C-alpha positions as CSV (number, residue, x, y, z in Angstrom):
1,V,-14.3,5.3,-4.8
2,V,-13.9,1.8,-3.2
3,A,-11.4,0.9,-5.9
4,V,-9.4,4.0,-5.1
5,N,-9.4,3.2,-1.4
6,V,-8.2,-0.3,-2.1
7,L,-5.4,1.0,-4.4
8,G,-4.4,3.4,-1.6
9,K,-4.2,0.6,0.9
10,I,-2.1,-1.5,-1.5
11,M,0.3,1.4,-2.0
12,D,0.6,1.8,1.8
13,A,1.2,-1.9,2.1
14,S,3.9,-1.9,-0.6
15,Q,5.6,1.1,1.1
16,A,5.5,-0.7,4.5
17,A,6.9,-3.9,2.9
18,D,9.7,-1.8,1.3
19,S,10.6,-0.4,4.7
20,I,10.6,-3.9,6.3
21,F,12.7,-5.5,3.6
22,E,15.3,-2.7,3.6
């Protein structure tokens, strides 16, 4: 469960980074 939560946060961070770099 913790691993899934971490993966979710990583996905959110990657999406946020994509929006920033675009």
